[in-house]
C-alpha positions in Angstrom: -11.8 26.8 12.3 -12.0 23.1 11.6 -9.8 21.6 8.8 -11.4 21.0 5.4 -10.0 17.5 5.5 -9.9 14.4 7.7 -8.4 10.9 7.6 -10.1 7.6 6.8 -8.9 4.0 6.8 -8.1 2.9 3.3 -10.0 -0.4 3.7 -13.0 0.9 5.6 -12.4 -1.3 8.6 -15.0 0.6 10.7 -12.6 2.8 12.6 -12.4 6.5 12.3 -12.7 9.0 10.8 -9.6 10.5 12.3 -8.9 14.2 13.1 -6.2 15.4 10.7 -5.4 18.1 13.3 -3.8 15.3 15.3 -0.8 13.1 14.5 -1.8 9.8 12.9 0.3 7.4 10.8 -1.6 4.1 10.3 -5.2 3.2 11.2 -5.8 1.1 14.3 -6.0 -1.9 12.0 -2.5 -1.2 10.8 -3.6 -0.2 7.3 -2.7 3.1 5.6 -4.8 6.2 6.2 -6.0 8.4 3.3 -6.9 12.1 3.4 -10.5 12.9 2.6 -11.8 16.4 1.8 -15.0 18.3 2.4 -15.5 19.0 -1.3 -18.4 21.4 -0.8 -16.1 23.5 1.2 -13.1 23.0 -1.0 -14.9 23.8 -4.2 -16.4 27.0 -3.0 -14.7 29.6 -5.3 -12.2 27.2 -6.7 -12.6 26.5 -10.4 -10.5 25.4 -13.3 -10.5 29.0 -14.5 -8.9 30.1 -11.2 -5.8 28.0 -12.0 -4.8 30.4 -14.8 -3.0 32.7 -12.4 -1.9 29.9 -10.0 1.7 29.0 -9.1 3.4 26.8 -11.6 4.0 24.1 -9.0 2.0 21.3 -7.4 0.7 23.9 -4.9 -1.5 25.4 -7.6 -3.9 22.7 -6.3 -3.6 23.9 -2.7 -7.3 23.7 -2.0 -7.1 20.0 -2.7 -4.0 19.5 -0.6 -3.6 19.1 3.2 -2.9 22.7 3.9 -4.6 24.3 6.9 -5.6 28.0 6.9 -2.6 30.1 7.8 -0.1 27.4 7.0 2.5 27.9 4.3 3.8 25.0 2.2 7.3 23.7 2.4 8.2 24.0 -1.2 11.2 24.1 -3.5 9.1 24.6 -6.7 8.2 21.0 -7.2 5.6 19.9 -9.7 4.2 21.3 -13.0 6.6 19.1 -14.9 6.3 19.0 -18.6 4.3 16.4 -20.5 6.4 15.8 -23.6 5.0 14.3 -26.9 7.2 11.3 -27.6 6.9 11.3 -31.3 9.6 9.0 -32.5 9.0 6.4 -29.7 5.3 6.6 -30.5 6.0 5.9 -34.1 8.1 2.9 -33.2 5.4 1.5 -31.0 2.6 2.3 -33.4 1.0 5.0 -31.1 -0.2 8.2 -32.6 -0.3 10.1 -29.3 2.3 9.1 -26.7 3.4 11.4 -23.9 6.2 11.3 -21.3 5.8 13.1 -17.9 9.3 14.1 -17.0 9.5 13.9 -13.2 13.3 14.2 -13.3 12.8 18.0 -13.5 11.6 18.2 -9.9 13.9 19.9 -7.4 15.5 16.7 -6.1 15.4 15.0 -9.6 12.5 12.7 -9.0 8.8 12.6 -8.2 9.6 11.9 -4.6 9.9 15.7 -4.2 6.1 16.0 -4.5 5.4 13.6 -1.7 8.0 15.0 0.7 6.8 18.6 0.1 3.3 17.6 1.2 4.5 15.3 4.0 7.0 17.7 5.5 4.5 20.6 5.3 2.0 18.6 7.3 4.5 17.2 9.7 5.7 20.7 10.5 2.1 21.9 11.1 1.6 19.0 13.5 4.7 20.0 15.5 7.2 17.4 14.4 10.8 18.3 14.8 12.6 15.1 13.6 11.5 13.1 10.5 12.8 9.7 9.5 12.7 7.6 6.4 14.2 4.3 5.1 15.3 4.7 1.5 17.5 3.4 -1.3 18.1 6.9 -2.7 15.5 9.3 -4.0 13.1 9.5 -1.1 16.1 10.1 1.3 17.4 12.9 -0.8 14.0 14.5 -1.0 13.4 14.3 2.7 16.8 15.7 3.4 16.2 18.7 1.2 12.6 19.5 2.4 13.5 19.0 6.0 16.4 21.4 5.6 14.1 23.9 3.9 11.6 23.6 6.8 14.3 23.8 9.5 13.6 20.3 10.7 15.9 17.4 11.4 16.1 14.5 8.9 17.1 11.0 9.9 17.8 8.7 6.9 18.4 5.0 7.0 19.9 3.4 3.9 21.3 0.0 2.9 25.0 0.2 3.1 25.5 -0.6 -0.7 23.4 2.4 -1.8 25.3 4.5 -4.4 27.6 7.1 -2.9 26.0 10.2 -4.5 22.7 9.5 -2.7 24.5 9.4 0.6 26.5 12.5 -0.1 23.5 14.5 -1.2 21.6 13.6 2.0 24.6 14.7 4.1 25.0 17.9 2.1 21.5 18.8 3.1 22.3 18.2 6.7 20.6 14.8 7.2 21.8 12.3 9.7 22.6 9.1 7.6 22.6 5.6 9.1 23.9 2.9 6.8 22.4 -0.5 7.4 23.6 -4.0 6.5 20.8 -5.6 4.6 17.8 -4.5 2.5 15.6 -1.5 2.6 13.2 -3.5 4.8 16.0 -3.8 7.4 16.6 -0.1 7.2 12.9 0.5 7.8 12.9 -1.8 10.8 15.9 0.0 12.4 14.3 3.4 11.7 11.1 2.4 13.5 13.0 0.9 16.4 15.1 4.0 16.9 12.4 6.5 16.1 9.4 5.2 17.9 10.6 5.8 21.5 11.9 9.3 20.5 8.7 10.4 18.8 10.3 10.8 15.3 7.8 11.5 12.5 7.9 8.4 10.2 7.5 9.3 6.5 8.0 5.7 5.3 6.1 4.7 2.2 2.3 4.5 3.0 3.0 4.7 6.8 1.7 8.2 6.9 -1.1 9.8 4.8 0.4 12.8 3.2 3.0 11.7 0.7 0.2 10.3 -1.4 -1.3 13.8 -1.5 1.8 15.2 -3.1 2.0 12.3 -5.5 -1.6 12.7 -6.6 -0.8 16.1 -8.2 0.8 14.1 -11.0 -2.7 13.0 -11.9 -4.1 16.5 -11.6 -1.4 17.9 -13.9 -1.8 15.2 -16.5 -5.6 16.0 -16.7 -4.9 19.8 -16.9 -2.1 19.5 -19.4 -4.5 17.4 -21.6 -7.2 20.1 -21.5 -9.0 18.4 -18.6 -9.3 15.0 -20.2 -7.7 11.7 -19.4 -5.4 9.7 -21.6 -6.5 6.2 -22.6 -3.6 4.6 -20.5 -1.2 5.7 -17.8 1.9 3.4 -17.5 3.5 3.8 -14.2 6.6 2.3 -12.4 5.2 0.8 -9.2 8.0 1.6 -6.8 6.6 1.8 -3.3 3.1 2.3 -4.6 2.4 5.9 -3.4 2.5 7.3 -7.0 0.0 5.1 -8.5 -2.3 5.3 -5.5 -2.0 9.1 -5.8 -3.1 9.0 -9.5 -6.0 6.7 -8.6 -7.0 9.3 -5.9 -6.6 12.2 -8.4 -9.1 10.4 -10.7 -11.6 10.1 -7.9 -11.2 13.6 -6.8 -11.4 15.3 -10.2 -14.6 13.3 -10.8 -16.0 14.6 -7.5 -15.1 18.1 -8.5 -16.7 17.6 -11.9 -13.5 18.9 -13.6 -13.0 15.8 -15.7 -15.7 13.6 -17.3 -15.5 10.5 -19.4 -13.9 7.1 -18.6 -10.9 6.9 -16.4 -7.6 5.9 -17.9 -6.4 2.3 -17.8 -3.6 2.1 -15.2 -0.6 -0.1 -15.8 1.5 -0.8 -12.7 4.9 -1.9 -14.0 7.5 -3.9 -12.0 10.8 -5.5 -13.1 10.5 -9.2 -14.1 13.1 -10.1 -11.5 11.0 -8.7 -8.6 7.3 -8.4 -9.3 5.2 -9.3 -6.2 2.4 -6.8 -7.0 2.1 -8.1 -10.6 2.0 -11.7 -9.3 -0.7 -10.9 -6.7 -2.8 -9.0 -9.3 -2.6 -11.8 -11.8 -3.5 -14.5 -9.2 -6.3 -12.4 -7.6 -4.6 -12.4 -4.2 -5.5 -9.8 -1.6 -1.9 -9.3 -0.6 1.5 -9.7 -2.2 3.9 -12.2 -0.8 7.6 -11.3 -0.5 9.6 -12.1 -3.7 12.2 -14.7 -2.8 15.4 -14.0 -4.6 19.0 -15.2 -4.4 20.1 -11.6 -4.8 17.5 -9.1 -3.9 17.6 -5.6 -5.4 17.7 -3.3 -2.4 14.9 -1.0 -3.7 12.6 -3.4 -5.4 11.2 -5.7 -2.7 7.4 -5.7 -2.6 5.9 -2.8 -0.7 3.7 -4.4 1.9 1.3 -1.6 2.4 0.6 -1.1 -1.3 -0.1 -4.8 -1.9 -3.7 -4.8 -0.6 -4.4 -1.3 -1.9 -3.7 -2.4 -5.4 -6.6 -4.8 -5.2 -8.9 -1.9 -4.4 -7.4 0.5 -7.0 -7.2 -1.5 -10.2 -10.8 -2.9 -10.3 -12.1 0.7 -10.3 -10.5 1.4 -13.6 -11.3 0.0 -17.1 -9.3 -3.0 -18.2 
């Protein structure tokens, strides 16, 4: 049976679509790939009401996730995190309804668990045995945990000055950790150089299509937790970009399903003032973000190159 999803280039370069039953990372144009679904097939028998008895994890949305018939998800119970009303903070800010989505309650203490659950699930289904990631902390810990759960090998590349608990956690999960002199970009370069000839499955940010799928479940959950409506605004820390791309994708998909109507939320992509290449690109109308030149560069904050052009596609589709 054919899969109910395929892969498309995120910039519609003319290549593809690509068979999701085969291993793909980037499009032939070197841009990220996104998962696209056969919604007529997905929606058959899947309704909002059917979620009442679904698992209290991100896999409650399994029909809208890259899971083939007969496959089982690699899961540690990630997702379905609470949406807390922040009453006192809201009062201070003059907001009558302010909520905080607490992603620290995921199995590996961050939203990275969602993306790695989806990515490791699909990598295993595609026959991968060794997975690699450059990371300054949370993504590495998540990959180490989910690869261990799946019985796969994890290779983690981290800047040498990463905090010791991140390194220790990865090793406790059985990951092979390589410490790199330099920034996370240097770690990514070394991971690619070592992994490409050995056929490692690269789960770097936006260099494979499935981490976004796990991250988009944050958007599904927000809508469901607000009785299938959107908030006016979603304020999101940019990071590598997969999270906010995922929320954008959730908005599109829930509209296609007809589960949420009304205007989309305004998306706010937040970066630190000391390293804000995406903010600068957006404010100047640039198609891509230039690297942020710094005397001392925070190891985990340099501009995510593959998110830079996607941001120009995402934000114009939302109200401002």
